[in-house]
ROSE-4610 file (N, C-alpha, C; in Angstrom, 1 decimal, always signed):
// ROSE-4610
residu = [X/X/X/X/X/X/X/X/X/X/X/X/X/X/X/X/X/X/X/X/X/X/X/X/X/X/X/X/X/X/X/X/X/X/X/X/X/X/X/X/X/X/X/X/X/X/X/X/X/X/X/X/X/X/X/X/X/X/X/X/X/X/X/X/X/X/X/X/X/X/X/X/X/X/X/X/X/X/X/X/X/X/X/X/X/X/X/X/X/X/X/X/X/X/X/X/X/X/X/X/X/X/X/X/X/X/X/X/X/X/X/X/X/X/X/X/X/X/X/X/X/X/X/X/X/X/X/X/X/X/X/X/X/X/X/X/X/X/X/X/X/X/X/X/X/X/X/X/X/X/X/X/X/X/X/X/X/X/X/X/X/X/X/X/X/X/X/X/X/X/X/X/X/X/X/X/X/X/X/X/X/X/X/X/X/X/X/X/X/X/X/X/X/X/X/X/X/X/X/X/X/X/X/X/X/X/X/X/X/X/X/X/X/X/X/X/X/X/X/X/X/X/X/X/X/X/X/X/X/X/X/X/X/X/X/X/X/X/X/X/X/X/X/X/X/X/X/X/X/X/X/X/X/X/X/X/X/X/X/X/X/X/X/X/X/X/X/X/X/X/X/X/X/X/X/X/X/X/X/X/X/X/X/X/X/X/X/X/X/X/X/X/X/X/X/X/X/X/X/X/X/X/X/X/X/X/X/X/X/X/X/X/X/X/X/X/X/X/X/X/X/X/X/X/X/X/X/X/X/X/X/X/X/X/X/X/X/X/X/X/X/X/X/X/X/X/X/X/X/X/X/X/X/X/X/X/X/X/X/X/X/X/X/X/X/X/X/X/X/X/X/X/X/X/X/X/X/X/X/X/X/X/X/X/X/X/X/X/X/X/X/X/X/X/X/X/X/X/X/X/X/X/X/X/X/X/X/X/X/X/X/X/X/X/X/X/X/X/X/X/X/X/X/X/X/X/X/X/X/X/X/X/X/X/X/X/X/X/X/X/X/X/X/X/X/X/X/X/X/X/X/X/X/X/X/X/X/X/X/X/X/X/X/X/X/X/X/X/X/X/X/X/X/X/X/X/X/X/X/X/X/X/X/X/X/X/X/X/X/X/X/X/X/X/X/X/X/X/X/X/X/X/X/X/X/X/X/X/X/X/X/X/X/X/X/X/X/X/X/X/X/X/X/X/X/X/X/X/X/X/X/X/X/X/X/X/X/X/X/X/X/X/X/X/X/X/X/X/X/X/X/X/X/X/X/X/X/X/X/X/X/X/X/X/X/X/X/X/X/X/X/X/X/X/X/X/X/X/X/X/X/X/X/X/X/X/X/X/X/X/X/X/X/X/X/X/X/X/X/X/X/X/X/X/X/X/X/X/X/X/X/X/X/X/X/X/X/X/X/X/X/X/X/X/X/X/X/X/X/X/X/X/X/X/X/X/X/X/X/X/X/X/X/X/X/X/X/X/X/X/X/X/X/X/X/X/X/X/X/X/X/X/X/X/X/X/X/X/X/X/X/X/X/X/X/X/X/X]
num = [1/1/1/2/2/2/3/3/3/4/4/4/5/5/5/6/6/6/7/7/7/8/8/8/9/9/9/10/10/10/11/11/11/12/12/12/13/13/13/14/14/14/15/15/15/16/16/16/17/17/17/18/18/18/19/19/19/20/20/20/21/21/21/22/22/22/23/23/23/24/24/24/25/25/25/26/26/26/27/27/27/28/28/28/29/29/29/30/30/30/31/31/31/32/32/32/33/33/33/34/34/34/35/35/35/36/36/36/37/37/37/38/38/38/39/39/39/40/40/40/41/41/41/42/42/42/43/43/43/44/44/44/45/45/45/46/46/46/47/47/47/48/48/48/49/49/49/50/50/50/51/51/51/52/52/52/53/53/53/54/54/54/55/55/55/56/56/56/57/57/57/58/58/58/59/59/59/60/60/60/61/61/61/62/62/62/63/63/63/64/64/64/65/65/65/66/66/66/67/67/67/68/68/68/69/69/69/70/70/70/71/71/71/72/72/72/73/73/73/74/74/74/75/75/75/76/76/76/77/77/77/78/78/78/79/79/79/80/80/80/81/81/81/82/82/82/83/83/83/84/84/84/85/85/85/86/86/86/87/87/87/88/88/88/89/89/89/90/90/90/91/91/91/92/92/92/93/93/93/94/94/94/95/95/95/96/96/96/97/97/97/98/98/98/99/99/99/100/100/100/101/101/101/102/102/102/103/103/103/104/104/104/105/105/105/106/106/106/107/107/107/108/108/108/109/109/109/110/110/110/111/111/111/112/112/112/113/113/113/114/114/114/115/115/115/116/116/116/117/117/117/118/118/118/119/119/119/120/120/120/121/121/121/122/122/122/123/123/123/124/124/124/125/125/125/126/126/126/127/127/127/128/128/128/129/129/129/130/130/130/131/131/131/132/132/132/133/133/133/134/134/134/135/135/135/136/136/136/137/137/137/138/138/138/139/139/139/140/140/140/141/141/141/142/142/142/143/143/143/144/144/144/145/145/145/146/146/146/147/147/147/148/148/148/149/149/149/150/150/150/151/151/151/152/152/152/153/153/153/154/154/154/155/155/155/156/156/156/157/157/157/158/158/158/159/159/159/160/160/160/161/161/161/162/162/162/163/163/163/164/164/164/165/165/165/166/166/166/167/167/167/168/168/168/169/169/169/170/170/170/171/171/171/172/172/172/173/173/173/174/174/174/175/175/175/176/176/176/177/177/177/178/178/178/179/179/179/180/180/180/181/181/181/182/182/182/183/183/183/184/184/184/185/185/185/186/186/186/187/187/187/188/188/188/189/189/189/190/190/190/191/191/191/192/192/192/193/193/193/194/194/194/195/195/195/196/196/196/197/197/197/198/198/198/199/199/199/200/200/200/201/201/201/202/202/202/203/203/203/204/204/204/205/205/205/206/206/206/207/207/207/208/208/208/209/209/209/210/210/210/211/211/211/212/212/212/213/213/213/214/214/214/215/215/215/216/216/216/217/217/217/218/218/218/219/219/219/220/220/220/221/221/221/222/222/222/223/223/223/224/224/224/225/225/225/226/226/226]
x = [-7.0/-7.0/-5.6/-5.2/-3.8/-3.9/-2.8/-2.8/-1.6/-1.9/-0.9/-1.1/+0.0/+0.0/+0.6/+0.2/+0.7/+1.5/+2.5/+3.1/+4.2/+5.2/+6.3/+7.5/+8.0/+9.3/+10.4/+11.4/+12.5/+13.8/+14.8/+16.1/+17.3/+18.4/+19.6/+19.8/+20.3/+20.4/+21.2/+22.3/+23.2/+22.6/+21.5/+20.9/+19.7/+18.9/+17.8/+17.6/+18.2/+18.1/+16.7/+15.9/+14.5/+13.6/+14.1/+13.4/+14.0/+14.9/+15.5/+14.5/+14.9/+14.1/+13.9/+15.0/+14.9/+14.0/+14.0/+13.1/+11.7/+11.4/+10.1/+9.6/+10.5/+10.1/+9.8/+10.6/+10.3/+8.9/+8.5/+7.2/+6.1/+6.4/+5.4/+5.2/+6.3/+6.2/+5.4/+5.7/+5.0/+3.5/+3.1/+1.7/+1.0/+1.6/+1.1/+0.7/+1.6/+1.4/+2.2/+1.5/+2.1/+3.0/+2.5/+3.3/+3.2/+4.1/+4.2/+4.6/+4.0/+4.5/+5.5/+6.7/+7.8/+8.3/+8.7/+9.1/+10.6/+11.3/+12.7/+13.0/+14.1/+14.4/+14.5/+14.0/+14.3/+15.8/+16.2/+17.6/+18.4/+17.7/+18.4/+18.5/+17.9/+18.0/+18.9/+19.5/+20.3/+21.7/+22.5/+24.0/+24.4/+25.0/+25.2/+26.7/+27.1/+28.4/+28.3/+27.3/+27.1/+25.8/+25.3/+24.1/+22.9/+21.8/+20.6/+19.7/+18.9/+18.0/+17.1/+16.7/+15.9/+16.7/+17.9/+18.7/+19.1/+19.3/+19.6/+18.4/+17.2/+16.0/+15.8/+16.0/+15.9/+16.8/+18.1/+19.0/+18.7/+18.1/+17.7/+16.5/+15.6/+14.4/+14.2/+15.1/+14.9/+14.5/+15.0/+14.7/+13.7/+12.9/+12.0/+10.6/+9.7/+8.4/+7.4/+7.9/+7.0/+6.9/+7.7/+7.7/+7.3/+6.5/+6.2/+6.9/+7.7/+8.6/+7.9/+8.0/+7.7/+9.1/+9.4/+10.6/+10.3/+11.4/+11.2/+12.1/+11.9/+12.6/+13.4/+14.6/+15.5/+15.3/+14.5/+14.2/+15.3/+16.5/+17.6/+18.4/+18.0/+18.7/+17.8/+18.4/+17.6/+17.0/+17.4/+17.0/+15.8/+14.7/+13.6/+12.9/+12.8/+12.1/+12.9/+14.3/+15.1/+15.0/+14.9/+14.7/+13.4/+12.3/+11.0/+11.1/+11.8/+12.0/+12.7/+13.7/+14.5/+13.6/+12.7/+11.7/+10.9/+10.5/+9.8/+10.7/+11.9/+12.8/+13.1/+13.1/+13.4/+12.2/+11.1/+9.9/+9.2/+9.4/+8.7/+7.2/+6.4/+5.0/+4.4/+5.2/+4.8/+5.8/+5.4/+6.3/+5.7/+6.6/+6.2/+6.8/+5.9/+6.4/+5.8/+6.6/+6.3/+6.6/+5.7/+5.9/+6.5/+5.9/+6.4/+7.8/+8.1/+9.5/+10.5/+10.1/+11.0/+11.0/+10.2/+10.2/+10.0/+8.9/+8.5/+7.0/+6.5/+5.1/+4.3/+3.2/+2.5/+2.3/+1.9/+1.6/+2.7/+3.9/+4.9/+5.3/+5.9/+6.3/+7.2/+8.2/+9.2/+8.5/+7.6/+6.9/+6.0/+5.5/+4.6/+5.4/+6.7/+7.6/+7.5/+7.5/+7.4/+6.0/+5.0/+3.6/+3.4/+4.0/+3.8/+4.4/+5.5/+6.1/+5.3/+4.9/+4.1/+2.8/+2.1/+0.9/+1.2/+2.2/+2.6/+2.7/+3.4/+3.7/+2.7/+1.7/+0.7/+1.2/+2.1/+2.7/+1.9/+1.1/+0.4/+1.4/+1.0/+1.8/+1.2/+1.9/+1.5/+2.0/+1.1/+1.5/+1.2/+2.2/+1.9/+1.0/-0.1/-0.9/-1.1/-1.5/-1.6/-0.5/-0.7/+0.3/+1.7/+2.7/+4.1/+5.1/+4.9/+5.9/+6.6/+5.9/+6.5/+5.3/+5.6/+4.6/+3.4/+2.2/+1.1/+0.7/+1.0/+0.7/+1.4/+2.5/+3.1/+2.5/+1.8/+1.2/-0.2/-0.9/-2.3/-3.1/-3.9/-4.6/-5.4/-5.9/-6.7/-5.9/-4.5/-3.7/-3.7/-4.0/-4.1/-5.2/-6.2/-7.3/-6.7/-5.7/-5.1/-4.3/-3.6/-2.8/-3.7/-4.8/-5.8/-6.4/-6.6/-7.2/-6.2/-4.9/-3.9/-3.5/-3.6/-3.2/-4.3/-5.3/-6.5/-6.4/-5.3/-5.1/-4.2/-3.7/-2.7/-3.5/-3.1/-3.6/-2.9/-3.7/-3.1/-3.7/-2.8/-3.2/-2.9/-3.9/-3.6/-3.5/-2.2/-2.0/-2.4/-3.0/-3.6/-4.8/-5.2/-6.5/-6.6/-5.5/-5.4/-5.2/-5.2/-5.0/-6.1/-5.9/-6.9/-7.4/-6.4/-6.7/-7.4/-7.1/-7.5/-8.3/-8.9/-9.7/-10.8/-11.6/-12.7/-12.2/-11.1/-10.6/-10.2/-9.6/-9.2/-10.4/-11.5/-12.7/-13.3/-13.2/-13.6/-12.8/-11.5/-10.7/-11.1/-11.3/-11.7/-13.0/-14.0/-15.3/-15.3/-14.4/-14.3/-13.6/-12.9/-12.1/-12.3/-13.5/-13.9/-13.2/-12.5/-11.8/-10.3/-9.8/-8.3/-7.7/-8.5/-7.9/-8.4/-7.5/-7.8/-7.3/-7.7/-7.3/-6.4/-5.3/-4.4/-4.6/-4.9/-5.3/-4.2/-3.0/-1.9/-1.9/-1.7/-1.6/-2.8/-4.0/-5.2/-5.9/-5.5/-6.1/-5.3/-4.1/-3.2/-3.4/-4.1/-4.5/-3.3/-2.3/-1.2/+0.1/+0.6/+1.9/+1.8/+0.7/+0.5/-0.8/-0.9/-2.2/-2.5/-1.6/-1.9/-2.5/-2.4/-3.0/-4.2/-4.5/-5.6/-7.0/-7.7/-9.0/-10.1/-9.8/-10.7/-11.8/-12.6/-13.6/-14.7/-15.1/-16.2/-15.9/-14.7/-14.2/-14.0/-13.5/-13.3/-14.7/-15.7/-17.0/-17.6/-17.3/-17.7/-17.0/-15.7/-14.9/-15.6/-15.9/-16.5/-17.9/-18.6/-20.0/-19.9/-19.0/-18.9/-18.2/-17.1/-16.2/-16.3/-16.8/-16.8/-15.6/-15.8/-14.7/-13.7/-14.1/-13.1/-12.1/-12.3/-11.4/-10.4/-10.4/-9.4/-8.3/-7.2/-6.2/-5.7/-5.7/-4.9/-4.3/-3.2/-2.4/-2.5/-2.8/-2.9/-2.6/-1.5/-1.2/-1.0/-0.2/+0.1/-1.1/-2.2/-3.3/-3.9/-4.5/-5.2/-6.6/-7.0/-8.3/-8.8/-10.0/-10.6/-9.8]
y = [+149.1/+148.1/+147.8/+146.6/+146.2/+146.0/+146.5/+146.3/+145.4/+144.4/+143.6/+143.7/+144.0/+144.2/+143.0/+142.8/+141.6/+142.2/+141.3/+141.5/+142.7/+142.5/+143.5/+142.8/+143.2/+142.7/+143.4/+142.6/+143.3/+142.8/+143.7/+143.5/+143.8/+143.3/+143.8/+145.3/+146.0/+147.4/+147.9/+147.1/+147.5/+147.3/+146.5/+146.2/+147.2/+147.5/+148.4/+149.1/+150.2/+150.8/+151.1/+151.6/+152.0/+150.8/+149.6/+148.4/+147.5/+148.1/+147.4/+147.1/+146.2/+145.9/+147.1/+147.9/+149.1/+150.1/+150.3/+151.2/+150.7/+149.4/+148.9/+149.2/+149.0/+149.3/+150.8/+151.6/+153.1/+153.4/+152.8/+153.1/+152.5/+151.4/+150.8/+151.7/+152.3/+153.2/+154.5/+155.0/+156.2/+155.9/+154.7/+154.4/+153.6/+153.5/+152.7/+151.3/+150.7/+149.3/+148.4/+147.4/+146.5/+145.5/+144.8/+143.6/+143.7/+143.0/+142.9/+141.6/+141.1/+139.8/+140.3/+139.8/+140.2/+139.0/+139.2/+138.1/+138.2/+137.0/+137.0/+137.4/+138.0/+138.4/+137.2/+137.4/+136.4/+136.3/+135.2/+134.9/+136.0/+136.5/+137.4/+138.8/+139.0/+140.3/+140.2/+139.1/+138.8/+138.7/+139.5/+139.4/+138.4/+137.3/+136.1/+135.9/+135.5/+135.0/+133.5/+132.9/+131.5/+131.3/+132.4/+132.3/+132.4/+131.7/+131.8/+133.0/+133.5/+134.6/+134.3/+133.0/+132.6/+132.7/+132.2/+132.2/+133.7/+134.5/+135.9/+136.6/+136.3/+137.0/+136.4/+135.2/+134.6/+135.3/+135.5/+136.2/+137.6/+138.3/+139.7/+139.9/+139.0/+139.3/+138.3/+137.4/+136.3/+136.8/+138.0/+138.6/+139.7/+139.8/+140.9/+140.3/+140.4/+139.7/+140.6/+141.7/+142.5/+142.0/+141.0/+140.5/+139.0/+138.7/+137.3/+137.0/+136.0/+135.8/+134.7/+135.0/+134.1/+133.8/+132.6/+132.2/+132.2/+132.1/+131.9/+130.8/+130.4/+129.3/+129.8/+129.2/+129.5/+128.5/+128.8/+127.8/+127.6/+128.2/+127.9/+126.7/+126.3/+125.1/+123.9/+122.7/+121.5/+121.0/+121.6/+121.1/+121.8/+121.9/+122.7/+122.1/+120.8/+120.2/+120.5/+120.5/+120.8/+122.2/+123.1/+124.5/+124.7/+124.1/+124.2/+123.6/+122.5/+121.9/+122.9/+123.6/+124.5/+125.7/+126.2/+127.2/+126.8/+125.5/+125.0/+124.9/+124.5/+124.4/+125.7/+126.8/+128.1/+128.7/+128.0/+128.5/+129.6/+129.7/+130.7/+130.5/+131.5/+131.4/+130.9/+131.0/+130.5/+130.7/+130.6/+130.7/+131.7/+132.5/+133.5/+133.0/+132.9/+132.5/+133.5/+133.7/+134.6/+133.9/+133.2/+132.4/+133.1/+134.3/+135.1/+135.6/+136.1/+136.6/+135.5/+134.4/+133.3/+132.3/+132.5/+131.8/+130.3/+129.9/+128.6/+128.5/+127.3/+127.2/+126.7/+127.3/+127.2/+125.7/+124.9/+123.5/+122.5/+123.0/+122.0/+121.1/+120.0/+119.0/+119.5/+120.3/+120.8/+121.7/+122.5/+123.4/+122.6/+121.5/+120.6/+120.0/+119.8/+119.4/+120.4/+121.7/+122.7/+122.7/+122.6/+122.5/+121.4/+120.2/+119.0/+119.2/+119.9/+120.1/+121.2/+122.2/+123.3/+122.7/+121.8/+121.2/+120.3/+119.6/+118.7/+119.5/+120.6/+121.4/+122.5/+122.6/+123.7/+125.1/+125.2/+126.5/+127.1/+128.2/+128.8/+129.3/+129.4/+129.9/+131.2/+132.3/+133.5/+133.6/+133.6/+133.7/+135.1/+135.6/+136.8/+136.3/+137.0/+136.8/+138.1/+138.0/+139.1/+139.3/+140.2/+140.4/+140.8/+140.1/+140.5/+140.1/+140.4/+140.5/+139.2/+138.1/+136.7/+136.0/+134.9/+134.2/+133.8/+134.3/+134.1/+132.6/+131.8/+130.4/+129.7/+130.3/+129.7/+130.1/+131.3/+131.7/+132.1/+131.5/+131.7/+131.5/+132.4/+132.4/+131.2/+130.5/+129.3/+128.1/+128.2/+127.1/+126.9/+128.0/+127.8/+126.9/+126.7/+125.8/+124.4/+124.1/+122.8/+122.5/+123.5/+123.4/+123.1/+123.8/+123.6/+122.2/+121.7/+120.3/+119.3/+119.4/+118.4/+118.4/+119.6/+119.7/+120.3/+119.5/+120.0/+120.6/+120.4/+121.0/+122.2/+122.5/+123.6/+125.0/+125.9/+127.2/+128.1/+128.8/+129.6/+131.0/+132.0/+133.4/+133.9/+134.3/+134.9/+136.4/+136.9/+138.3/+139.1/+140.2/+141.1/+140.5/+139.3/+138.7/+138.7/+138.3/+138.2/+139.6/+140.7/+142.0/+142.4/+143.5/+144.1/+143.2/+142.5/+141.6/+140.3/+139.7/+138.4/+138.2/+139.3/+139.3/+138.3/+138.2/+137.3/+135.8/+135.5/+134.2/+133.9/+134.8/+134.6/+134.4/+135.1/+134.9/+133.5/+133.1/+131.7/+130.7/+130.8/+129.9/+129.9/+131.1/+131.2/+130.6/+130.9/+130.3/+128.8/+128.3/+126.8/+126.1/+126.9/+126.3/+127.1/+127.1/+128.0/+127.8/+126.7/+126.4/+126.7/+126.9/+126.9/+128.1/+128.8/+129.9/+131.2/+132.1/+133.4/+134.6/+135.8/+137.0/+137.8/+138.2/+139.2/+140.6/+141.6/+142.9/+143.9/+143.5/+144.4/+145.1/+146.4/+147.2/+147.3/+146.9/+146.8/+148.1/+149.1/+150.4/+151.5/+151.2/+152.1/+152.1/+153.1/+153.2/+153.6/+154.3/+154.8/+154.0/+153.8/+153.1/+151.6/+151.0/+149.6/+149.3/+150.0/+149.9/+148.5/+147.7/+146.3/+145.5/+145.9/+145.1/+145.9/+147.0/+147.8/+147.1/+147.1/+146.5/+147.6/+148.5/+149.5/+149.0/+149.9/+149.6/+148.6/+148.8/+148.0/+146.5/+146.3/+144.9/+144.3/+145.0/+144.5/+144.2/+145.1/+144.8/+143.5/+143.3/+142.0/+140.8/+141.0/+140.0/+139.6/+140.6/+140.3/+139.7/+140.2/+139.6/+138.2/+137.8/+136.4/+135.4/+135.9/+135.0/+135.2/+136.4/+136.7/+137.5/+138.3/+139.2/+138.3/+137.2/+136.3/+135.7/+135.8/+135.2/+136.3/+137.5/+138.5/+138.3/+137.9/+137.2/+138.1/+137.5/+137.9/+136.7/+136.8/+135.7/+135.5/+134.2/+133.9/+132.4/+132.2/+130.8/+130.0/+130.5/+129.8/+129.4/+130.1/+129.9/+131.2/+131.3/+132.5/+132.5/+133.5/+133.5/+135.0/+135.2/+136.5/+137.3]
z = [+42.3/+41.3/+40.8/+40.8/+40.3/+38.8/+38.1/+36.7/+36.3/+35.5/+34.8/+33.3/+32.6/+31.2/+30.5/+29.3/+28.5/+27.3/+26.9/+25.6/+25.6/+26.4/+26.4/+25.9/+24.8/+24.2/+25.0/+25.5/+26.1/+25.4/+25.5/+24.8/+25.7/+25.3/+26.0/+25.8/+26.8/+26.7/+25.5/+25.2/+24.1/+22.8/+22.7/+21.4/+21.2/+22.2/+22.1/+23.4/+23.7/+25.0/+25.4/+24.5/+24.8/+25.0/+24.7/+25.0/+26.1/+26.9/+28.0/+29.1/+30.0/+31.2/+32.0/+32.2/+33.0/+32.4/+31.0/+30.4/+30.6/+30.5/+30.7/+32.2/+33.1/+34.5/+34.7/+34.1/+34.2/+33.7/+32.5/+32.0/+32.9/+33.5/+34.5/+35.7/+36.2/+37.3/+36.9/+35.7/+35.3/+35.1/+34.7/+34.4/+35.5/+36.6/+37.8/+37.4/+36.7/+36.3/+37.3/+37.8/+38.9/+38.3/+37.2/+36.7/+35.2/+34.5/+33.1/+32.6/+31.6/+30.9/+29.9/+30.1/+29.1/+28.4/+27.1/+26.2/+26.1/+26.1/+25.8/+24.4/+24.1/+22.7/+21.8/+20.5/+19.5/+19.2/+18.7/+18.6/+17.8/+16.7/+15.8/+16.5/+17.6/+18.3/+19.6/+19.7/+20.9/+20.7/+21.4/+21.3/+22.3/+21.8/+22.7/+22.9/+24.1/+24.4/+24.8/+24.2/+24.5/+25.3/+25.9/+26.7/+25.8/+26.2/+25.5/+25.9/+25.0/+25.4/+26.6/+26.7/+27.9/+29.2/+29.2/+30.4/+30.7/+29.7/+30.0/+30.7/+30.2/+30.8/+32.2/+32.4/+33.8/+34.7/+34.3/+35.2/+35.5/+34.5/+34.6/+35.6/+35.7/+36.4/+37.6/+37.8/+38.8/+40.2/+40.5/+41.9/+41.8/+40.7/+40.5/+40.2/+41.2/+41.0/+40.3/+39.7/+38.8/+37.4/+37.1/+35.7/+35.7/+34.7/+34.3/+33.0/+32.9/+31.7/+30.8/+29.5/+28.4/+27.7/+27.5/+26.7/+25.3/+24.5/+23.0/+22.5/+21.3/+20.7/+19.5/+19.4/+18.2/+17.2/+16.1/+15.1/+14.1/+14.3/+13.4/+14.0/+15.2/+15.8/+15.7/+16.0/+15.9/+17.2/+18.3/+19.6/+20.2/+19.4/+19.7/+21.0/+21.1/+22.3/+23.5/+23.4/+24.6/+25.0/+24.0/+24.4/+25.1/+24.7/+25.3/+26.8/+26.9/+28.2/+29.1/+28.6/+29.4/+29.9/+29.1/+29.4/+30.6/+30.6/+31.8/+33.0/+32.9/+34.0/+34.7/+33.8/+34.3/+35.1/+35.0/+35.7/+35.0/+33.7/+32.9/+32.8/+32.6/+32.5/+31.2/+30.1/+28.8/+27.8/+26.5/+25.3/+24.4/+23.8/+22.7/+21.4/+20.4/+19.1/+18.0/+17.0/+15.9/+14.6/+14.0/+12.9/+11.7/+11.4/+10.3/+10.4/+11.6/+11.9/+12.0/+12.6/+12.8/+11.7/+10.7/+9.4/+9.7/+10.3/+10.4/+10.1/+9.7/+9.4/+10.7/+10.9/+12.2/+12.6/+11.6/+11.9/+11.4/+11.2/+10.8/+11.9/+11.6/+12.6/+13.6/+13.2/+14.2/+15.2/+14.8/+15.7/+16.7/+16.1/+17.0/+18.1/+18.0/+19.1/+20.3/+19.9/+21.0/+21.6/+20.8/+21.3/+22.2/+21.9/+22.7/+24.1/+24.2/+25.5/+26.3/+25.5/+26.2/+26.7/+26.0/+26.5/+27.7/+27.7/+28.8/+30.1/+30.0/+31.2/+31.5/+30.7/+30.9/+30.6/+29.6/+29.3/+28.1/+28.3/+27.2/+26.1/+24.9/+23.8/+23.3/+23.3/+22.7/+21.3/+20.3/+18.9/+18.3/+17.6/+16.8/+15.6/+15.4/+14.2/+13.5/+12.2/+11.3/+10.4/+9.4/+8.3/+8.9/+8.4/+8.9/+7.9/+6.6/+5.5/+5.3/+5.4/+5.1/+4.4/+3.7/+2.9/+3.8/+3.5/+4.4/+4.5/+3.5/+3.7/+4.9/+5.3/+6.5/+7.8/+7.8/+9.1/+8.9/+8.0/+7.8/+9.1/+9.4/+10.7/+11.0/+9.9/+10.1/+10.5/+10.4/+10.8/+12.3/+13.1/+14.5/+14.9/+14.1/+14.4/+14.3/+13.4/+13.3/+14.6/+15.0/+16.3/+17.5/+17.5/+18.6/+18.6/+17.4/+17.2/+17.6/+17.2/+17.5/+19.0/+19.6/+21.0/+21.8/+22.2/+22.7/+24.1/+24.8/+26.1/+26.1/+25.0/+24.8/+24.8/+25.7/+25.7/+24.7/+23.8/+22.7/+22.9/+22.8/+22.7/+21.3/+20.6/+19.3/+19.4/+19.5/+19.7/+18.4/+18.6/+17.6/+16.9/+17.3/+16.8/+15.3/+14.7/+13.2/+12.5/+13.3/+12.7/+11.8/+11.2/+10.3/+9.2/+8.6/+7.4/+7.8/+8.9/+9.2/+10.5/+10.9/+12.2/+12.1/+11.0/+10.9/+11.0/+10.4/+10.5/+12.0/+12.7/+14.1/+14.9/+14.7/+15.5/+15.2/+14.0/+13.6/+14.4/+14.5/+15.3/+16.8/+17.3/+18.7/+19.0/+18.1/+18.4/+18.2/+17.4/+17.2/+18.3/+19.1/+20.2/+21.5/+22.0/+23.1/+24.4/+24.6/+25.9/+25.9/+24.7/+24.6/+23.9/+23.1/+22.2/+22.7/+22.9/+23.5/+22.6/+22.9/+22.1/+22.9/+22.3/+22.8/+22.2/+22.9/+22.3/+22.2/+22.3/+22.1/+20.7/+20.7/+19.5/+18.6/+19.1/+18.2/+18.2/+19.0/+19.0/+18.4/+17.8/+17.2/+15.7/+15.2/+13.8/+12.9/+13.4/+12.6/+12.7/+13.9/+14.0/+13.8/+14.1/+13.9/+13.2/+12.0/+11.3/+10.8/+10.6/+10.1/+11.1/+12.4/+13.5/+14.1/+13.5/+14.1/+14.0/+15.1/+15.1/+15.4/+16.4/+16.7/+17.7/+18.1/+19.1/+18.6/+17.4/+16.8/+16.8/+16.2/+16.1/+17.5/+18.5/+19.8/+20.4/+20.2/+20.7/+20.1/+18.8/+18.1/+18.8/+19.1/+19.7/+21.1/+21.9/+23.2/+23.0/+22.0/+21.8/+21.4/+20.5/+20.0/+20.9/+21.6/+22.4/+23.9/+24.3/+25.7/+26.2/+27.2/+27.7/+28.4/+28.9/+29.6/+28.6/+27.3/+26.3/+25.8/+26.4/+26.1/+27.1/+26.7/+27.6/+28.7/+29.9/+31.0/+31.6/+32.2/+32.7/+34.1/+34.5/+35.9/+36.1/+36.9/+37.3/+36.0/+35.1/+33.8/+33.0/+33.2/+32.3/+32.0/+30.8/+30.5/+31.1/+31.8/+32.5/+32.6/+33.1/+33.2/+34.3]
C-alpha cells in the first residue's frame, strides 16, 4: 500500500529547521510515507531576498516527485490574481489559505479574485478552519458555503472540519455542497497539542456517516477524490 499524506507546512531551514523539507523527508522515510502534500510558507514566515515563497518551494522540490506542492497568497499585496496565476504556471497542485492567520475575510472581494483563478484552472483550495485567535466573523465556518455557492466548480478542503467548536457548521457546509466541499482530517485526533481542532473517533464516524468516506480529502490529479 502506498501512502500519501496531506497538510505538511514547510519552511526555510534557517527559519524553522524542524519544519524544513529535509526534516519532512526524514519523517516520511521513518514512517514509510511515499508522498506528501506540502504548503509553501506564508509570507510572514518567509525570509525573502526578492523571491516569493511559491518560487522558493518550486525550486526546492522541482526534481523530487515525492512532493505535491500547494502555493499560498500574500494578502499584504495587491496582486492577488497574479499570484494565483503564478501558482498555476508553476504547476502546483493547489492553494493553501488561512483566513485567520492571513487576516482576510473568507468571502471578501479580494479573496474571490483568488477563488476565480483557482476555479478556472481546477486548483483546489485547502482552507484552515476552526478557532485561530482572530475575529471569528472573518472566518466563520458558514462563510465557506457562500464561497461554494459563488464558485460552484471550485474544490474546497476544510482542514480540521471546523475544529472542536465549529464541527457541526462544517458538516452543514459539506452536506449542502456534496460535489465540491471536502474534509481535511489533519490534527483532529490530537486531544492535547491541538485541542481546538480535536474531533476524535465519534465525530469522524459522524462525518463518514453524513458525508461519506470519499469526502475525506485525498489528492489525485488536482482534484480531491477517494
